[in-house]
N, CA, C and O of each residue as an XYZ file, in Angstrom:
432
protein
N      -7.930     -7.996      0.875
C      -7.010     -8.557     -0.207
C      -6.587     -7.411     -1.104
O      -7.301     -6.493     -1.508
N      -5.183     -7.641     -1.368
C      -4.386     -6.569     -2.000
C      -4.939     -6.683     -3.656
O      -4.914     -7.703     -4.346
N      -5.428     -5.353     -4.050
C      -6.144     -5.358     -5.404
C      -5.283     -4.697     -6.486
O      -5.252     -5.200     -7.609
N      -4.537     -3.520     -6.178
C      -3.851     -2.606     -6.954
C      -2.724     -1.922     -6.493
O      -2.670     -1.260     -5.457
N      -1.738     -2.125     -7.377
C      -0.496     -1.139     -7.038
C      -0.523     -0.216     -8.160
O      -0.565     -0.650     -9.312
N      -0.504      0.990     -7.910
C      -0.759      2.052     -8.814
C       0.710      2.351     -9.611
O       1.698      2.791     -9.025
N       0.670      2.067    -10.887
C       1.986      2.425    -11.751
C       2.260      3.849    -11.644
O       3.433      4.223    -11.631
N       1.298      4.690    -11.565
C       1.360      6.156    -11.474
C       1.703      6.866    -10.355
O       2.192      7.993    -10.440
N       1.500      6.329     -9.339
C       1.970      6.737     -7.817
C       3.242      5.990     -7.318
O       4.049      6.558     -6.581
N       3.390      4.803     -7.703
C       4.459      3.994     -7.028
C       5.854      4.698     -7.279
O       6.090      5.388     -8.271
N       6.632      4.473     -6.391
C       8.109      5.229     -6.605
C       9.117      4.086     -6.586
O      10.325      4.321     -6.595
N       8.661      2.946     -6.563
C       9.481      1.809     -6.583
C      10.388      1.551     -5.644
O      11.476      1.053     -5.936
N      10.065      1.841     -4.485
C      10.831      1.699     -3.216
C      10.751      0.392     -2.571
O      11.505      0.122     -1.636
N       9.839     -0.478     -3.033
C       9.978     -2.092     -2.726
C       9.569     -2.113     -1.050
O       9.711     -3.176     -0.445
N       9.109     -1.021     -0.399
C       8.637     -1.211      1.126
C       7.492     -2.283      1.198
O       7.371     -3.123      2.090
N       6.684     -2.119      0.125
C       5.594     -3.329      0.170
C       6.014     -4.625      0.213
O       5.504     -5.444      0.977
N       7.163     -4.959     -0.766
C       7.667     -6.186     -0.880
C       8.107     -6.517      0.611
O       7.650     -7.523      1.153
N       8.960     -5.711      1.252
C       9.722     -6.042      2.437
C       8.770     -6.167      3.768
O       9.051     -6.900      4.716
N       7.577     -5.322      3.692
C       6.712     -5.565      4.874
C       5.706     -6.622      4.887
O       5.183     -6.991      5.939
N       5.375     -7.198      3.569
C       4.351     -8.021      3.395
C       4.768     -9.379      4.258
O       5.874     -9.876      4.046
N       3.938     -9.929      5.160
C       4.338    -11.051      5.873
C       3.882    -12.254      5.158
O       4.095    -13.393      5.573
N       3.246    -11.974      4.068
C       2.735    -13.350      3.299
C       3.424    -13.495      1.770
O       3.111    -14.327      0.919
N       4.367    -12.533      1.675
C       5.475    -12.502      0.662
C       4.450    -12.544     -0.797
O       4.516    -13.447     -1.630
N       3.530    -11.382     -0.876
C       2.461    -11.389     -1.789
C       3.178    -11.026     -3.025
O       2.996    -11.586     -4.107
N       4.035    -10.021     -2.800
C       4.602     -9.318     -4.088
C       6.126     -9.838     -4.401
O       6.919    -10.384     -3.634
N       6.259     -9.515     -5.681
C       7.717     -9.790     -6.183
C       8.346     -8.369     -6.787
O       7.796     -7.640     -7.611
N       9.521     -8.190     -6.218
C      10.273     -7.044     -6.600
C      10.631     -7.328     -8.003
O      11.024     -8.446     -8.337
N      10.491     -6.233     -8.933
C      10.825     -6.422    -10.326
C      12.141     -5.339    -10.824
O      12.646     -5.531    -11.930
N      12.567     -4.386    -10.078
C      13.397     -3.428    -10.428
C      12.618     -2.166    -10.840
O      13.188     -1.138    -11.204
N      11.224     -2.309    -10.760
C      10.208     -1.186    -11.140
C       9.050     -1.470    -10.280
O       9.215     -1.865     -9.126
N       8.044     -1.312    -10.723
C       6.664     -1.393     -9.775
C       6.713     -2.739     -9.345
O       7.075     -3.615    -10.130
N       6.432     -2.960     -8.341
C       6.366     -4.586     -7.515
C       5.062     -4.965     -8.412
O       4.351     -4.154     -9.005
N       4.916     -6.295     -8.382
C       3.959     -7.164     -8.906
C       3.282     -7.902     -7.852
O       3.867     -8.505     -6.953
N       1.983     -7.824     -8.006
C       1.109     -8.698     -7.154
C       1.363    -10.091     -7.770
O       0.904    -10.411     -8.867
N       2.125    -10.906     -6.996
C       2.360    -12.258     -7.566
C       1.675    -13.538     -7.040
O       1.578    -14.626     -7.606
N       1.271    -13.199     -5.960
C       0.364    -14.271     -5.002
C      -0.718    -13.559     -4.381
O      -0.701    -13.450     -3.155
N      -1.630    -13.073     -5.030
C      -2.698    -12.380     -4.473
C      -3.657    -13.321     -3.447
O      -4.163    -12.867     -2.420
N      -3.789    -14.508     -3.843
C      -4.642    -15.378     -2.860
C      -3.772    -15.724     -1.620
O      -4.214    -16.521     -0.793
N      -2.676    -15.211     -1.479
C      -1.913    -15.656     -0.051
C      -2.140    -14.192      0.773
O      -1.990    -14.259      1.993
N      -2.466    -12.971      0.235
C      -2.769    -11.936      0.957
C      -3.819    -12.227      2.169
O      -4.870    -12.858      2.059
N      -3.256    -11.575      3.447
C      -3.824    -11.806      4.576
C      -4.833    -10.579      4.810
O      -5.654    -10.679      5.723
N      -4.802     -9.569      4.115
C      -5.596     -8.361      4.306
C      -5.155     -7.757      5.576
O      -6.001     -7.279      6.331
N      -3.951     -7.739      5.866
C      -3.334     -7.139      6.970
C      -3.087     -5.526      6.927
O      -2.801     -4.850      7.915
N      -3.240     -5.068      5.688
C      -2.904     -3.701      5.263
C      -1.529     -3.225      5.446
O      -1.311     -2.038      5.204
N      -0.557     -3.990      5.843
C       0.684     -3.406      6.242
C       1.283     -2.742      4.788
O       1.868     -1.659      4.816
N       1.115     -3.373      3.718
C       1.573     -2.970      2.676
C       1.049     -1.448      2.147
O       1.804     -0.670      1.563
N      -0.303     -1.168      2.436
C      -1.116      0.065      2.141
C      -0.590      0.954      3.173
O      -0.290      2.089      2.802
N      -0.428      0.655      4.373
C      -0.176      1.477      5.504
C       1.248      1.933      5.316
O       1.444      3.110      5.618
N       2.338      1.205      4.853
C       3.559      1.712      4.898
C       3.933      2.230      3.396
O       5.059      2.717      3.295
N       3.250      2.192      2.389
C       3.389      2.800      1.400
C       3.469      4.382      1.573
O       2.549      5.040      2.059
N       4.747      4.951      1.093
C       4.940      6.337      1.277
C       4.164      7.170      0.247
O       4.237      8.391      0.385
N       3.489      6.724     -0.684
C       2.888      7.555     -1.626
C       1.333      6.974     -1.884
O       0.749      7.327     -2.908
N       0.799      6.241     -1.104
C      -0.410      5.838     -1.114
C      -0.770      5.044     -2.589
O      -1.847      5.104     -3.181
N       0.270      4.393     -2.946
C       0.183      3.730     -4.251
C      -0.561      2.217     -4.226
O      -0.532      1.569     -5.272
N      -1.147      1.716     -3.184
C      -1.800      0.555     -3.093
C      -2.870      0.663     -2.424
O      -3.009      1.493     -1.526
N      -4.089     -0.476     -2.918
C      -5.242     -0.327     -2.382
C      -5.472     -1.919     -1.954
O      -5.268     -2.811     -2.778
N      -5.867     -2.172     -0.741
C      -6.235     -3.308     -0.242
C      -7.737     -3.341      0.114
O      -8.215     -2.538      0.915
N      -8.420     -4.233     -0.465
C      -9.962     -4.399     -0.229
C     -10.118     -5.041      1.025
O      -9.367     -5.962      1.346
N     -11.151     -4.579      1.859
C     -11.581     -5.271      3.066
C     -12.042     -6.631      2.761
O     -11.908     -7.487      3.635
N     -12.514     -6.909      1.747
C     -13.108     -8.358      1.544
C     -11.777     -9.420      1.279
O     -10.964     -9.289      0.364
N     -11.771    -10.296      2.120
C     -10.571    -11.210      1.954
C     -10.964    -12.618      1.379
O     -10.144    -13.535      1.429
N     -12.230    -12.799      0.827
C     -12.508    -13.951      0.259
C     -12.405    -13.864     -1.239
O     -12.825    -14.831     -1.874
N     -12.036    -13.110     -1.719
C     -11.564    -13.235     -3.347
C     -11.184    -11.866     -3.927
O     -11.254    -10.866     -3.213
N     -10.799    -11.801     -5.152
C     -10.161    -10.492     -5.543
C     -11.494     -9.845     -6.175
O     -12.384    -10.549     -6.651
N     -11.549     -8.472     -6.137
C     -12.695     -7.660     -6.671
C     -12.605     -7.266     -8.218
O     -13.567     -6.884     -8.883
N     -11.323     -7.414     -8.674
C     -11.117     -7.110    -10.017
C     -11.502     -5.449    -10.204
O     -12.238     -5.054    -11.108
N     -10.959     -4.675     -9.330
C     -11.089     -3.221     -9.373
C     -10.063     -2.567    -10.229
O      -8.966     -3.099    -10.058
N     -10.047     -1.819    -10.893
C      -9.204     -1.090    -11.645
C      -8.367     -0.023    -10.905
O      -8.839      0.390     -9.846
N      -7.192      0.473    -11.324
C      -6.623      1.700    -10.844
C      -7.247      2.797    -10.938
O      -7.146      3.548     -9.967
N      -8.007      3.210    -12.002
C      -8.817      4.204    -12.212
C     -10.163      4.124    -11.426
O     -10.707      5.148    -11.014
N     -10.626      3.021    -11.250
C     -11.831      3.085    -10.333
C     -11.382      3.446     -8.865
O     -12.026      4.243     -8.184
N     -10.234      2.813     -8.414
C      -9.531      3.186     -6.951
C      -9.328      4.640     -6.958
O      -9.729      5.275     -5.983
N      -8.725      5.284     -7.990
C      -8.682      6.717     -8.092
C      -9.846      7.465     -7.873
O      -9.976      8.300     -6.978
N     -10.800      7.113     -8.810
C     -12.090      7.901     -8.835
C     -12.824      7.774     -7.414
O     -13.472      8.711     -6.947
N     -12.708      6.836     -6.920
C     -13.311      6.603     -5.605
C     -12.754      7.211     -4.264
O     -13.353      7.338     -3.196
N     -11.514      7.542     -4.567
C     -10.538      8.012     -3.479
C     -10.280      7.065     -2.475
O     -10.433      7.259     -1.269
N      -9.813      5.849     -3.108
C      -9.566      4.589     -2.132
C      -8.170      4.387     -1.767
O      -7.871      3.623     -0.849
N      -7.200      5.104     -2.515
C      -5.584      5.031     -2.272
C      -5.492      5.660     -0.877
O      -5.909      6.790     -0.624
N      -4.973      4.923     -0.085
C      -4.623      5.428      1.367
C      -5.802      5.495      2.120
O      -5.697      6.147      3.159
N      -6.888      5.003      1.883
C      -7.988      5.160      2.545
C      -7.917      4.523      3.988
O      -8.424      5.090      4.957
N      -7.290      3.367      4.074
C      -7.156      2.652      5.268
C      -6.257      3.463      6.432
O      -6.582      3.450      7.620
N      -5.272      4.056      6.001
C      -4.529      5.075      6.720
C      -5.121      6.234      7.271
O      -4.976      6.706      8.398
N      -5.896      6.678      6.199
C      -6.639      8.059      6.530
C      -7.939      7.510      7.531
O      -8.425      8.300      8.340
N      -8.389      6.304      7.433
C      -9.432      5.894      8.446
C      -8.764      5.845      9.978
O      -9.385      6.154     10.995
N      -7.409      5.406      9.942
C      -6.722      5.399     11.186
C      -6.249      6.752     11.536
O      -5.542      6.879     12.535
N      -6.587      7.853     10.764
C      -6.200      8.990     11.382
C      -4.724      9.442     10.924
O      -4.232     10.463     11.404
N      -3.991      8.617      9.936
C      -2.628      8.864      9.771
C      -2.459      9.756      8.467
O      -3.153      9.591      7.463
N      -1.560     10.627      8.576
C      -1.369     11.502      7.415
C       0.097     11.280      7.105
O       0.927     10.872      7.916
N       0.345     11.629      5.708
C       1.680     11.589      5.250
C       2.566     12.587      5.474
O       2.121     13.727      5.340
N       3.778     12.453      5.801
C       4.667     13.678      6.232
C       5.484     13.397      7.391
O       5.197     12.483      8.165
N       6.646     14.260      7.565
C       7.362     13.855      8.946
C       6.732     14.379     10.020
O       5.876     15.261      9.950
N       7.209     13.759     11.226
C       6.490     14.374     12.685
C       6.914     15.719     12.829
O       8.044     16.114     12.542
N       6.057     16.367     13.247
C       6.323     17.937     13.560
C       5.786     18.741     12.576
O       5.609     19.927     12.854
N       5.467     18.299     11.392
C       5.171     18.910     10.107
C       3.593     19.163     10.349
O       3.042     18.884     11.413
N       2.927     19.729      9.224
C       1.570     19.954      9.192
C       0.876     18.681      9.243
O      -0.275     18.670      9.678
N       1.493     17.480      8.807
C       0.885     16.239      8.667
C       1.818     15.219      9.546
O       3.043     15.293      9.646
N       1.011     14.305     10.127
C       1.892     13.279     10.825
C       1.734     11.832     10.458
O       0.646     11.264     10.558
N       2.751     11.277     10.062
C       2.668      9.680      9.605
C       3.408      8.862     10.690
O       4.637      8.812     10.641
N       2.807      8.292     11.557
C       3.495      7.474     12.462
C       4.350      6.409     11.817
O       5.164      5.816     12.525
N       4.238      6.120     10.556
C       5.191      5.087     10.015
C       6.627      5.765      9.565
O       7.643      5.105      9.348
N       6.546      6.951      9.483
C       7.723      7.759      8.886
C       9.038      7.189      9.135
O       9.825      6.807      8.270
N       9.213      7.164     10.452
C      10.587      6.736     10.861
C      10.890      5.246     10.636
O      12.046      4.853     10.480
N       9.793      4.401     10.621
C      10.116      3.150     10.127
C      10.297      2.592      8.628
O      10.777      1.528      8.237
N       9.709      3.749      7.881
C       9.834      3.490      6.584
C      11.160      4.109      6.220
O      11.830      3.603      5.320
N      11.605      5.261      6.922
C      12.878      5.944      6.436
C      14.086      4.747      6.696
O      14.990      4.522      5.891
N      13.891      4.017      8.033
C      14.803      2.836      8.295
C      14.965      1.855      7.363
O      16.050      1.315      7.148
N      13.731      1.536      6.675
C      13.661      0.472      5.634
C      14.440      0.693      4.421
O      14.976     -0.254      3.845
N      14.535      1.960      3.979
C      14.796      2.227      2.774
C      16.445      2.077      2.491
O      16.902      2.297      1.370
């Protein structure tokens, strides 16, 4: 379940709003808001597509954890799902490879 949108990491690109199949987020003209947390399907698409690792999705899908942004940061959980898949941020061919780069660029 989506737990945190980091205000300090978010670049307000609204990619999470666009890729969420359950319409969990509301665009605000600033940092997106988790408006319908209970509708989250725990698909991790928002976390994967976020270009700045500003989202944290908890694996538990049966209810919110009430974890804070500070706790997520301390535990190095931002971007943890993408890292677990072996994905890294950056353009293809660089020192890091992010398989979602081309899709994210097309979304903007």
